[in-house]
Every structure is written in C-alpha cells, then in structure tokens.
C-alpha positions in Angstrom: 0.0 0.0 0.0 1.2 3.5 -0.6 0.3 6.5 1.6 0.8 10.2 1.1 3.0 12.0 3.6 3.6 15.7 2.8 5.1 15.8 -0.6 6.6 12.3 -0.3 5.0 9.0 -1.1 5.9 6.3 1.5 5.4 2.6 1.8 2.9 1.8 4.5 2.1 -1.4 6.3 -1.1 -2.2 4.3 -3.8 -3.1 6.9 -1.5 -2.6 9.9 -2.2 1.1 10.2 -3.9 2.1 13.4 -6.9 4.4 13.1 -7.6 6.5 16.3 -11.1 5.9 17.6 -11.6 9.5 18.4 -12.3 10.1 14.7 -15.2 7.7 14.6 -18.7 8.8 15.4 -21.1 6.8 17.7 -23.3 6.0 14.7 -20.5 4.5 12.7 -19.5 2.4 15.7 -23.0 1.1 16.1 -23.3 0.3 12.4 -20.0 -1.5 12.5 -21.1 -3.6 15.5 -24.3 -4.5 13.7 -22.5 -5.5 10.5 -20.0 -7.6 12.6 -22.8 -9.4 14.5 -24.7 -10.2 11.3 -21.5 -11.4 9.6 -20.5 -13.5 12.5 -23.9 -15.1 12.6 -24.0 -15.9 8.9 -20.4 -17.1 9.1 -21.3 -19.5 11.9 -24.2 -20.8 9.9 -22.3 -21.3 6.7 -18.9 -22.5 8.0 -19.5 -24.1 11.4 -18.3 -27.5 10.1 -15.2 -26.1 8.3 -11.7 -26.1 9.9 -9.9 -22.8 10.4 -7.5 -22.2 7.5 -4.0 -21.2 8.6 -2.2 -18.4 6.8 0.4 -20.1 4.8 1.8 -17.0 3.0 5.5 -16.8 4.0 5.9 -13.1 3.0 4.2 -10.2 1.2 5.7 -8.0 -1.5 5.0 -4.3 -1.0 5.6 -1.9 -3.9 5.3 1.9 -3.9 6.8 5.2 -4.5 9.2 7.0 -2.2 10.0 10.5 -3.3 11.1 10.3 -6.9 12.0 6.6 -6.6 10.1 3.3 -6.8 10.6 0.8 -4.0 10.0 -2.9 -3.4 10.0 -4.4 0.1 9.7 -8.1 0.8 8.2 -8.4 4.2 8.4 -11.8 6.0 5.6 -13.2 8.0 7.5 -12.7 11.2 10.2 -10.1 10.9 13.4 -10.8 12.9 14.4 -7.1 12.6 17.3 -7.9 10.2 17.2 -6.0 6.9 19.0 -6.3 3.6 19.1 -3.3 1.2 19.9 -4.0 -2.4 21.8 -1.5 -4.5 21.3 -2.2 -8.2 23.9 -1.5 -11.0 23.9 0.9 -13.9 20.8 1.1 -16.1 20.5 3.0 -19.3 18.7 6.4 -19.0 16.0 5.4 -21.4 15.0 2.3 -19.4 11.9 2.7 -17.2 12.6 3.0 -13.4 12.2 -0.3 -11.6 12.9 -1.5 -8.0 11.8 -5.0 -8.7 14.0 -8.0 -7.9 13.3 -11.7 -8.1 12.0 -13.4 -5.0 12.2 -16.8 -6.7 15.8 -17.8 -6.0 17.6 -19.5 -3.1 19.3 -16.2 -1.9 16.0 -14.3 -1.3 14.0 -17.4 -0.2 16.5 -18.4 2.4 16.8 -15.1 4.1 13.0 -14.3 3.9 12.2 -17.7 5.3 14.5 -16.9 8.2 12.6 -13.7 8.9 14.8 -11.1 7.1 13.2 -8.2 5.3 14.7 -7.3 1.9 14.2 -4.0 0.1 15.3 -2.2 -3.0 15.0 1.2 -4.6 15.0 2.2 -8.3 16.9 5.4 -7.3 15.4 8.7 -8.5 16.8 8.2 -12.0 18.7 5.8 -14.2 22.3 6.3 -15.5 25.5 6.5 -13.5 25.0 7.9 -10.0 26.6 7.4 -6.6 25.7 10.1 -4.2 22.1 10.4 -5.2 21.7 6.6 -5.0 23.2 6.6 -1.5 20.6 9.3 -0.5 17.8 7.1 -1.9 19.0 4.0 -0.1 19.2 6.0 3.1 15.7 7.4 2.5 14.4 3.8 2.1 16.1 2.7 5.4 14.6 5.6 7.2 11.1 4.9 5.8 11.3 1.2 6.8 12.3 2.2 10.3 9.4 4.6 10.5 6.8 2.1 9.3 8.1 -1.2 10.5 10.3 -0.4 13.4 14.1 0.0 14.0 16.1 -2.8 12.3 18.5 -4.6 14.6 21.0 -5.0 11.8 21.1 -3.7 8.2 23.3 -5.3 5.5 24.0 -3.7 2.1 24.2 -5.8 -1.1 25.3 -4.1 -4.3 26.3 -5.3 -7.8 28.5 -3.5 -10.4 27.8 0.2 -9.9 25.8 -0.9 -6.8 29.0 -2.4 -5.5 30.7 1.0 -5.7 27.7 2.5 -3.9 27.8 0.1 -1.0 31.6 0.4 -0.7 31.2 4.2 -0.4 28.5 3.6 2.3 30.8 1.2 4.1 33.5 3.8 4.2 31.3 6.7 5.3 28.1 5.5 7.1 29.4 2.9 9.6 27.0 3.8 12.4 23.9 2.9 10.3 25.0 -0.4 8.6 26.4 -3.7 9.8 28.2 -5.0 6.7 28.4 -4.7 3.0 28.6 -7.2 0.2 29.9 -5.9 -3.2 29.4 -8.2 -6.2 31.3 -7.6 -9.4 32.0 -4.2 -8.1 33.4 -1.2 -10.0 35.2 1.5 -8.0 34.4 5.1 -7.6 37.0 7.2 -5.7 37.5 4.6 -3.0 39.4 5.6 0.2 40.3 1.9 1.0 39.1 2.5 4.5 36.0 0.5 5.2 34.5 1.1 8.6 32.3 -2.0 8.6 32.9 -5.5 7.5 33.2 -5.5 3.6 33.2 -8.6 1.4 33.8 -8.4 -2.3 33.1 -11.3 -4.6 33.9 -11.1 -8.4 34.4 -13.2 -11.4 38.0 -14.2 -12.2 38.4 -11.9 -15.1 37.4 -8.9 -12.9 39.2 -9.8 -9.7 42.2 -7.5 -9.9 40.3 -4.4 -8.7 38.8 -6.0 -5.6 42.2 -7.7 -4.8 43.9 -4.3 -5.0 41.3 -2.8 -2.7 41.7 -5.6 -0.2 45.5 -5.2 -0.3 45.4 -1.5 0.3 43.1 -2.0 3.3 45.4 -4.6 4.9 47.0 -2.2 7.4 43.6 -1.4 9.0 42.2 -3.0 12.0 39.1 -3.9 10.0 40.3 -5.6 6.8 38.1 -6.3 3.7 37.6 -9.8 2.3 37.9 -10.7 -1.4 36.5 -13.9 -2.9 36.8 -15.0 -6.5 34.4 -17.0 -8.6 36.3 -19.0 -11.2 34.2 -18.3 -14.2 34.3 -15.3 -16.5 31.6 -12.6 -16.7 30.4 -9.5 -15.0 28.4 -10.1 -11.8 28.1 -13.7 -13.1 27.6 -15.0 -9.6 24.9 -17.5 -8.8 22.3 -17.1 -6.1 23.9 -19.9 -4.1 27.3 -18.1 -4.2 25.6 -14.8 -3.2 23.9 -16.7 -0.3 27.1 -18.2 0.9 28.9 -14.9 0.7 26.2 -12.9 2.7 25.8 -15.7 5.3 29.6 -15.6 5.8 29.5 -11.8 6.1 26.7 -12.0 8.7 28.7 -14.5 10.7 31.8 -12.3 10.5 29.8 -9.5 12.2 28.9 -12.0 14.9 32.5 -12.7 15.7 33.1 -15.8 13.5 36.4 -15.3 11.5 36.0 -15.1 7.7 38.4 -16.3 5.0 39.8 -13.1 3.6 40.6 -14.7 0.3 39.1 -17.9 -1.2 37.6 -19.6 -4.2 33.8 -19.1 -3.8 32.7 -21.0 -6.8 29.7 -23.3 -6.4 29.0 -25.4 -9.5 25.7 -24.5 -11.2 23.2 -26.9 -12.6 23.2 -27.0 -16.5 19.5 -27.0 -17.7 18.4 -29.4 -20.4 17.9 -28.0 -23.8 14.4 -27.2 -25.0 15.4 -25.7 -28.3 14.0 -27.1 -31.5 16.7 -27.6 -34.2 16.5 -27.7 -37.9 17.3 -31.1 -39.3 20.7 -29.9 -40.7 21.5 -28.1 -37.4 21.8 -24.7 -39.2 19.4 -23.0 -37.0 17.4 -23.4 -33.8 14.2 -22.0 -32.2 13.4 -21.2 -28.5 11.3 -18.7 -26.6 11.9 -15.4 -24.8 11.3 -15.9 -21.1 11.9 -12.5 -19.5 12.4 -8.8 -20.4 14.5 -6.5 -18.1 16.2 -4.2 -20.5 17.5 -7.4 -22.2 16.0 -10.6 -23.5 16.4 -13.7 -21.4 15.9 -16.8 -23.5 15.5 -20.6 -23.3 18.7 -21.2 -25.2 21.7 -22.8 -23.4 25.4 -22.8 -24.1 25.1 -26.3 -25.4 22.6 -25.0 -28.0 25.1 -22.5 -29.3 27.8 -25.2 -29.4 25.6 -27.5 -31.4 25.2 -24.8 -34.0 28.9 -24.3 -34.2 28.7 -20.9 -32.4 31.8 -20.5 -30.3 32.9 -17.8 -27.9 33.6 -14.4 -29.7 31.8 -15.6 -32.8 28.9 -13.6 -34.4 25.4 -15.2 -34.9 22.1 -14.0 -36.1 18.9 -13.7 -34.0 15.5 -13.2 -35.7 12.0 -12.8 -34.6 8.8 -11.2 -36.1 10.7 -10.1 -39.3 13.4 -8.4 -37.4 17.0 -9.6 -37.3 20.1 -8.6 -35.3 23.6 -9.9 -35.2 25.1 -10.5 -31.8 28.5 -11.5 -30.5 28.8 -14.5 -28.2 30.7 -13.0 -25.3 31.1 -13.2 -21.6 29.4 -10.0 -20.6 28.1 -6.6 -21.9 31.6 -5.2 -22.4 32.5 -7.9 -24.8 31.2 -5.6 -27.5 31.4 -1.8 -28.1 28.8 0.5 -26.7 25.4 0.0 -28.3 26.1 -3.3 -30.0 24.4 -6.6 -29.4 26.0 -9.3 -27.2 24.9 -12.7 -25.9 26.2 -14.4 -22.8 25.2 -17.2 -20.5 23.8 -16.6 -17.0 25.5 -18.9 -14.5 22.5 -18.9 -12.2 20.2 -20.6 -14.7 22.5 -21.6 -17.6 20.3 -19.7 -20.1 21.5 -17.3 -22.9 20.8 -13.6 -22.5 20.6 -11.2 -25.4 21.5 -7.7 -24.6 23.1 -4.4 -25.8 26.1 -2.8 -24.1 25.0 0.4 -22.3 21.6 0.3 -24.1 18.1 -1.0 -23.4 17.9 -4.0 -25.8 14.1 -4.1 -25.6 13.7 -0.5 -26.8 12.3 -0.2 -30.3 11.9 -4.0 -30.5 8.4 -5.5 -30.5 9.7 -8.8 -29.2 7.7 -10.1 -26.1 7.8 -12.9 -23.6 6.7 -16.1 -25.3 7.9 -15.0 -28.7 10.0 -17.5 -30.6 13.6 -16.5 -31.5 15.6 -18.2 -34.3 19.3 -18.2 -34.0 21.9 -19.3 -36.6 25.6 -18.8 -37.4 26.1 -15.7 -39.6 27.0 -17.8 -42.6 23.7 -19.7 -42.5 20.9 -18.6 -44.9 18.2 -16.8 -43.0 14.9 -15.8 -44.6 14.5 -12.6 -42.7 16.3 -9.6 -44.0 17.0 -6.1 -42.7 20.1 -7.0 -40.7 20.8 -4.8 -37.7 23.9 -4.6 -35.5 
C-alpha cells in the first residue's frame, strides 16, 4: 500500500495502520457492530463445520513510490528485525525505473524464510549515479524504520555500480549499517578505509580491482575480504554463491572469522535444452522468457555449441521479421557501446541477449513467449533487414 506523507509517497504497512477511535462517530461504531454481528452469525451458519484455515503465506511484497524513486519491500511473515538493502547497478537512462528484484531464488527465499526483510530502490533516475543513490537508499532505510520499526542489523548488497555504492557507504556510514557485500564491483573514488565488514566477490576476469582494494586496506584493524568465482563474466555469480557470501559476512559481524581470500565458486546446474533444431543443425528455435532491458531466453550454451557458435563468434537472431547480429561473449563489455551481445547466466544456464549500455528491448516489438531463431552468420536466414 502507498500512503501520502507531505510531498513524499511512503510505503505503509497495508492493513496494519492504526486508526484512532476519536475520529469515529457513535453512529459509525453502532453500524460496524451491527455488521460484525450479522456477519459472524452468517459465518457460523455457513462455515461451522469447516476447519480454520491457517495463513500459509510466508511473505508479502509491498511496492510503492518513495520521493522520486520506486521501491519494493519483501516483508516476511514474522520479521526478525534484520534488513537487507539492495543497490542495483547501472541502467540506461531510457530504461523505465524499476525497483523489482526476483524473489524466486535461493538467496532471497533463504533469508526471507529466516525472517529477514529485503528491500530495493530504483533510485530517482537511471544512469550513472553514486551520491544520489546513497541518499535514496538512506531514504528507504529511514522509511522502513518509521513504518516497521528499528532494524537490529542492516546489510548492504550491491552489484556492479551498486558495488561502488555500498563500498562508499561502508567507508562513510558505519554507524547505520552492519556490513556490505559488493558483487562484481566497479570502483568510484575509494578511500580503501571500510568502517564496517566488507566482502567483495567477483568473477575471475574482474578480480584485480577487488584484490587491489583488499591489499590497500590490509593495514587497517578492519580488513576487507575478497573472494573469487572461477568463471568469466560480470556479476556472473549464482544465487547460491551470493547466499554463501552474505551468510559468511553476517557470521563475520557476529565474531566468526572469515576467510579473507578464497575460491567461492559453487557449481551451477546445467539446464536441459528445450530448443528445436532444424534437421541440418543450421538454426534453432526457442522462446523469450523475461524482459528486463534485455532478452532472457530458453537457449543454453550447449545449443550454441551444437550450432557451431563459439565464444567471440557472431550469430544472427531473428523474430517477427526483425533480425540482429550478436556476438557470443562473456558480458556486456564484450562488444562496443550500443552493440548486441549474448552471454550465459551462470544462475540458470540460459542465454541472455543484450546491448552494451543500451536497453535492448527499446524499439523492438519482441515479447515474452515470442520464438527466436538463431543461426551462425554464414547460415541462410529468410528474414532480411540485418541490424547490429
């Protein structure tokens, strides 16, 4: 539920708001009592033999607007007063604001089932921003405190640009936060002086920056930890790896020593192929599953291999009479700004079609459930009008 407060929209607690009785008239009270009595009588008649149904909902998702930002808060059934605040990474300016994050993964499910609240903000705008994002995260923390109560502990989790954001917060806002997890982080004017426990986890091709940060913070009483995932990519870290990292960070704040450097790789499950191949293996078809500024598909790395599409090779993607050429890379930066790239998500083993620093879904009428056709660039494709 969203409630108005001055000039700011805030997230409220749905039906938990308390309405003072002094604003109710006697006649309204009498009417309410009459309705309640009649309802109870009818309910007893209709449902006397039925057992009471227990509330089996483990959490609720509250969405709203906070100032200029959108917010999403996952509220557990019984909050243990621990809070995780998510700082997302860079998003193209033309992409719509969104605070949504998936609740259908082991990372979120585990913490919510344990009673943790998890929340995210879209920030007030897209693009590259650090200080404004910190303000919006702080605004969200304050709003949660006002409407749900004071958190006992607050942990920050940021990816890419979000990693730079939570590192800055770890260096400057130690009294308000308990620990920070930076995933695939970039760096923005770091001081190398974290004031709260800081764990960085990155893919092997991007580990030099975090290792440098950890080394430069070695002389401090509070050191930072740096873990590596032995696969290439950018923030290509599975939910299980994120879960292990944050759980270790939490234990660290409780006095349990953490490994300052380690291999944090957890083998991911390779999904079975559902693609339909042409008899001569010159092309294959599969559907779009999700749109978030990019196209997540049913294709797997094995599907690309079967078509002879190897890493760094170009291949065509067509749908609804539109065709683009993408490079099979490891992350967005595998191609120049604005060009198309495809890479595999470690978390689900599926191929993602994206554009570097651009919203891939813009100006494309492809939707969830639409069927994509992929083929090596030397294969004959009926659709014309090639775009790169």
